[in-house]
N, C-alpha and C positions, 0 to 999 in steps of 0.2 A: 667193835673195839677200836677199829681204824677210825670210825666217825668221831668217837670221843676223843681220841688223840688229836685229830684235825680241829675239832672244836676248842680244845684246851689250848692248842698252839695259837689259833686265831685270838682267843681271849687274851693271851699273854702279849701278843703283838699289839692288840688294841690298847692294852693297859700301858705298854711302854710308850706308844705313840701319844696317848692321853697325858702321860707324865711329861713327856718331852714338850708337849704343847703348853701344859700348865707351867713348867719350868721356864720357858722362854716367852710366856705370854706377855709380860709387862715390857720386856725388851723388844718384841716384835711390834708392839703398839707404838712405842716411842719411836722406833725406826721408821714406822709408816708416817709418823708426824714430823720427821726430820725437817722438812721445809718450813712447817709452822714455827718450830723452835728457832730456826735461823731468822725467820721473819721477825719474831718477837725480839730477838737480839738486835737486829738491824733497826728496829723501831726505838729500842732503848738508846741505841747510839745516836740515831737522829735527833732524839729529844735532848740529848746533851749538846749536840752541835747547834741546835736551834737557840739555845741559851747564850752561845757565845756572841759577843759583839765587841767592836773596837773601843766602846766607852768604858768597859770594865777596867778595873786596876790590873797591874801585872800579876798580883797574887791571885786574883780571881780567875784570870785567864789561865794561869799555871795550873790551878786547881782543876779546871775543866779539861785542860790537855792531859793531866795526869789520869783523870777519869776515863778519857778516851783511850789513852795508852793501856790502862788495866783491862778495858773492854776488848781491845784488840790484841793483847799479848798472846793469848792462846786461840785467837780467832782468824786473824789475818796478819801475816808478818809484814807485808809492805805498808799496810796502813799504820801499824804500830810504829814503824820507823818513821813514817811521814810526820806523825804528831810529835815524835821526839825531835825531829828536825825543827818543827815550828816552835817547840818550847825552847830549844837552844837559841834559835834566832830572837825569840822574845826577850830572854834574859840578857843576852849580849855578852860582851867580853868583860864588862864590869861587874858581873854577878859574883856573889860569894862562892867560896870553894865548895861548900856544902851542896849548894844548888847545882853546880857543875857536876859534882860527884854523882848526884842522884841521876842525872840524865845519862852519864857514862855507864852507870850500873844498869839502868833500864835498857840502854842500847845493847850492852854486852848479853844481858839475859835474853833479849829478843834474838840476837845473833845465835846464841847457844841453842835456843829453842828450835831454830830453823836449821841447825846443823853446822853453822860456822863456828867451830869450837876454838880454833887457834886465834881467830880474830877477837872472839869474846875474851879469852884469857889475857890476850895482849892488853886489852882495854882495862880489865879488872886489875891487873898487876900495876897499872899506872895510877891507881887510886890509893891515896895514903889513909889508912884506916885510923891512924892515931889522931887525926884532926876531925874526925867525924862524930856526929851524935850518936847515941846508943841505937836509935831506930835505924839510922842510915847505915851504921856498922852491921846491924842485923840483915839489912838487905844485901850488903856486900858479901857477908859470909854465905848467905843463902844462895846468891848468884854463883859464887865460886863452887860451893858443894854441888849445885845443880849442873853446872857446866862440866865439871870433872866427871860427875856420875854419868851424864849423857855421853861424854867422850869415851869413857870406859866401856859403856854399852856398845857404842859404834865400833870400838876396837876389838871386841870379842875376846876370845881366849888367847891373848897375846901378852908379851911382857908389857907393852904399852897399856893395855886394858887393866892389868894388875896395878900398874903405877898410878893410873888416874883414879881407880877405885880407892887406893890408899890415900891419895890426896883429897878425894871427895869426903872420906870419913874424917880426915884431919880437920877439914873445914866444918864438918858437922859438929865436931867437938867444940870448935870455936863458936859456932852458931848457938849450941846449947848454952854456952856461958852467958850469952846475952839475951836469952829468951826466958820469959817468966814461966816457972815450972808449973803454975796452975792453969796454963793455957793449952787448948787442944793442939796448938802449933807445936809446943814443946814435946807433947806425947807423940806426935807424928815424926818429928826430927829424931827423936830417941829411938823409935821403932824402926825407922829407916836405917839408923846406924847398926843396931843390933842384928837386923835382917841380913845386912851385908856381912856381918861377922859370923852368920850361921846360927844365931840364937833364935830359933823360929818361934818357940813358945813365948819367950819374953817379948818378941817383936809382935806376936799376936795379941798379947795382952795390952801393949801399949797402943797398938792401932785401934783396938776396941775402945779404949779410953778416949782417943782422939775423935772416934766416930760418934760417941754417945751424944755430945752437945752440938754436933755439926749438922746443918741442913743438908739435904741431898743435892740441892741445886747450887753447890759451891765447889770450887776446885779443890779445896782441902778435902772434902768428902770423897770426891773421885780419886784423888791421890791415895788416900788412906784406905779406901775400899780395895783398890788395886794392890797396895802393899799387904793388906790383910789376906787377899787371895794367894799372893806369893808365900806368905807365912804357912798357910794351910798346905800348899803344894810341898813346901819343904818338910812339912810334918807327915806327909803321905795322905792327908785327908782330901781326896780328890773331889768328894761331893761338896765340901765347904769351899774348896778352891773354885769350882765352877759357879757356885752360888754368889761368891763375893766378886768374881769376874763379871757376872751378869749385873750386879749392883753397881760396879764401877762403870760398866758400859752405858747403863741407863743414865747414870749421873752425867757422863760425858755428852750424851744426846740432849739432855734437859737443859744444860747450862747455856749453850752448847760449847763444847771444846773441840777445836779442829785438830789440836795437838793432843792425841790420845793413843793409848796402847791396848786397852782392855779388849776391844772388840777384835782386833787381830789375833790376840792371844786366845781368845774364846773360839775363833774360827779354827785354829790348829787343834784345840782340845776336842772340838766336835768332830773334826776329821779323823783324829787318832782314836777316839773312844767310841763314837757313835757311827762313824762311816757315813754321816749325813753330808754328802759332798755338796748337795744344792744349797743347804743353809750355810755351810762353811765358805763356799765360793761367794755367796751373797754378802756375808759379814766382811769377808776380806775386801770385797769391791767397795763396801761403804768406807772401810778404813782408807783405801787408796784414794777415794774421792776426797775424804777429809785432808789427807796429807797433801794432796795436789792443791786444793782450796787454800790451805795455809802456806803452801810452798815449803814443806818440811822435808829436807833431804834425808835426814836420818830415818824418819818413819817410811818414806818412799823406798829407801834402801832395804829396810827390814821387811816390808811387804813384798817387794820383788824377789827377796830370798825365800819367801814362804809360798808364793804363788806356785812354783814348780810342784811342790808337795800336794797341794790341793788339785792342781791341773792333772797331775799323774794319776791320783786317785779317781778323779772324774773320768779320765780316759779309760782306766780299768773298768769302771762301772758301765761306761758307754760300750766298751768292747763286749762285756758280758751280756748287756742288753741287745747288742747287735747280733750275737750268736743265736739268741732266742728268736729275734726277728727274722733271721735268715731262714729258720725252720718254718716260721709262719709264712714267710714270703715264698718259700719253695713250694708249699702246699697250694697256696693261693695261686702262685705262678703256673703250676701244672693245670689247675682248672681254667685259668685265663688263657693258657696257651691254646687249648682246644678252640675256644671262642675266638681268639685272636687269628688262629690259622684260617678258620672259616671266613671271618670278616675280611682278612687279608686276600684270600683268594677271590672273594666277590668283588672286593674293591680293585684288586689287580686286573680282573677281567674287565671291569668297567673302565679303568684307566687305559688298558690296552686298546679297547675299542675307541675311546676318545682320542688316544695318541694316534691310532691308525687314521682316524678321520683328519686329524690335524695334519699329519704327514702327507695324506692324499691331497689335501687342500694346498699345502705348501708345495708339493710336487707340480700340481696343476699350475699354480702361480708361476713357479720356476719355468715350466715348459712354455707357458704363455710369454713370459719375459724373454726367453731364449728365442722364441720364434720371432717376436718383434725385433729382437736385436740381429738375429740373422736376416730378416727382411731389410732392416736398415742397412746392415752391412752389404747386402746384395745390390741395393739401390746405390750405395756409395761406390761399389765397384763398377757398377754399369756407367755411372756418371764420369768417374776417372777414365774408364775405357773409351767412352764417348768423346771426352776432351782430347785424349791422346789420338784417337782416330781422326777427329776433325783437323788437328794440328798437322798430322802426318799427311792427310789428304791435301792440305793447303801446300805444304812443301813439295809433295809429289808433283802436284800441278805446276808449281813454279819451276821445278827441275825439267818437266816435260817441255814447258815453254822455252826455257833456256837451251835445251837440247835441240829443239826445232830451229831456233835462232842460229845457233852454232852450225847446224847442218846446212841451213840455207846460205850462210855466209861462206862456208867452205865450197859449196857447189858453184856460187857466183864469184869465187876467188876475191871476195871482199875482205882481205886479210887485215887491212888496217882497221876496218870497222870491228872485225872479230877481236883483234887486239884490245880495242877500246871497251868492248863488252866483257871481255875476260878480266881486264884491269879494274873495272868498275865493280867492286865488291859489295857496295852499299845498295840496297834495293831502291827502287823508284818510289816516289811519294805514294803513288797508286798502290804499289805492292806492299809498302809498309802499312798503309791504311787497311788493306785487305787482311794482311797477317794480324794486325792488332784487332780488327773487327772480329776475326775468327776466334782469337784468344779471349777477347772480352766476352763475347757470346757464350763460349763454352764455360768460362770461369763463373759467369753470373748464373748459369744453369746450375752450377754446383752450390754457389753461395748467393742466392738471390737477395739476401738482405745485408750484403757485405758493406756496401757504401754506408747504409744507415748505422750499422753497429760500429764501423770503422770511426765515423764521426763522433760516437759517444765517447771515444777515447781522447778527443781533441777538445781544446778550450772552445766554449760556445761560440765565440766571435771569430774562430779561426777554422771552422770547418771546411772541407773541400767538396765541391759540388761540380761534377762534370758539366761541360757546355751542353746546350740542347742537342747538337749533332754528335755527341760523344756518349759511348757506354761507360768507358773509363778514361780518365786522363793519365798523364805520365806518372804523377805521384801515386794515384791509386793503382796503376798497373805495376809499379815497382813493388808496392806493398802486397799486391795480390800474388806476385811471384814469390815473395817472402812467405806468405801464408801457404803456398804450395810446397814450401820446404826448400826453395833456392835462396840461400841467405848471403852468398858470396857476391859482392858488388861487381867483381870482374865478370862472373857468369851472367849476371843480370844485365850489365852493360852490353855483352855480346848478343843476348837474346833481343835487346830493345835497340840495338844499333846506336849506342851512346859510348862515350868514354867512361872508364871506371870513375874518374874524378867527378864527372857530371852526376853519375849515379850516387856517389857519396854525398855530394852537396845536397841532392834532393832528399835523401834519407835524413840528413842532419836538419834540414829546414823543417820537414814534417815532424821529426821528433821534438824540435823546439816548440811546435804548436800543441803538443801533448799535455794533458792534465799531469801525467806523471812520466816524464821523459826516461827516468831510469828503468822502468818496467814496461815501457810502451810496447816493444815488440813481443814480449812474453804475454802481455795482456791481449794482443792481437790474436794469439793462438787460443786463448781461453774463451773469447766471446764469439769468434767466427767459427762455430762448430755446427751450425744448423745446415742440415741437408734437406733438399726437397723431398717430399714423400713420393714413393713409387706409384705410377699410374698405369 
């Protein structure tokens, strides 16, 4: 029994799906060929453009401009306006009132179609209908009723909307008085009027009369088919309502019309009655593409108002599907969890082993670097201690000699000589040479490449080279002391037995030889860093 119920349910669902596919079959086909219909339209436009040439008469050029305007009117707003501008420039200011009025009417109709209602009405009110021919007056009334109808639709259920609809019906009455009753156009205008007055059956009959002789690839057919769908909706016949919406949408795509309404109405009907959110969303997307292509503010506003309904329904469906997916994912997740844990443990152990090896290697490298740094530091300390001890030894020896001299002078009572020895604070030349030799020797043990690197800071033609019998000369000795950290000129002067001004002059002269005098002494500290390796 349960199997029979299941089979019956599946059969019903398959039948519904087949009916839906059959119902939308023609529309889906033309929608898939949207690009080809647009291409055919553009080729038709290009063929008209190719005929135009400056040698034509004004009447012939105006005829082609009007043809191009008609092609662009519901296809591309900017292009329609461009050819109206060309036509206006072609006829000039001396043209007759009728020709100027036609261009104004066409311009207003284009503005209204793109949603610029107040601008369109302002232009149309400036046209004097009493001076126009019957055909031009018909165009004026058609443009007026269309503009007010679209403005009323844009205004919605407001007092302005009701006012504009009333004005539209009034101009429909005027339009009917100048339209031949035997034409499909008359049937369409009449049906449009009674539809707005709520006479749905009468509107239906009149729309059908308008459709009978009219080809499907015309704008009149698309408009009448849409109006007929609205009549059926007013009568409560939703099956016929959808069928004629589909016919209107097919006609919109075949022409093609980028100013259309049927497809977005159909999207809402599908959403509300079928719940087929994927199809509804796709149809609404096509409508939005057309509105953007044409630059139609009214249609874009209508579509943006309908998008939330579709989107919310789509979201509900996605939420429901997500709940089912969560159950499936939970079951699969439990199975995968066991596998994942096993793989994780294996990979983790492997990674931990690799990390341990890397850390051990890094630790060994760091220990090696630290050992090298420690050895280098020890060598540096030894060199500095050696320098200090050498200098101390030199001064101790000098003090011992001074002490012996003083003691001898005191014993022999050579007080005058003793006074001269005490007063003579400056060492002798021999003592100075000995002191400088000890300092130079100790310093160059610390920085054996000092002279070479020091000269790299100077201009090539102004390097400082000691004499053959010198280790360092005065300039190099001054900057050796600076490198040792003694930067004060007064202290340097005391150590080298010169006046501070003399030291200052030497520093300035050497700095002037530098490649970069502003950073010379800082550069000295950066390059003279090499210590001899320990042995």
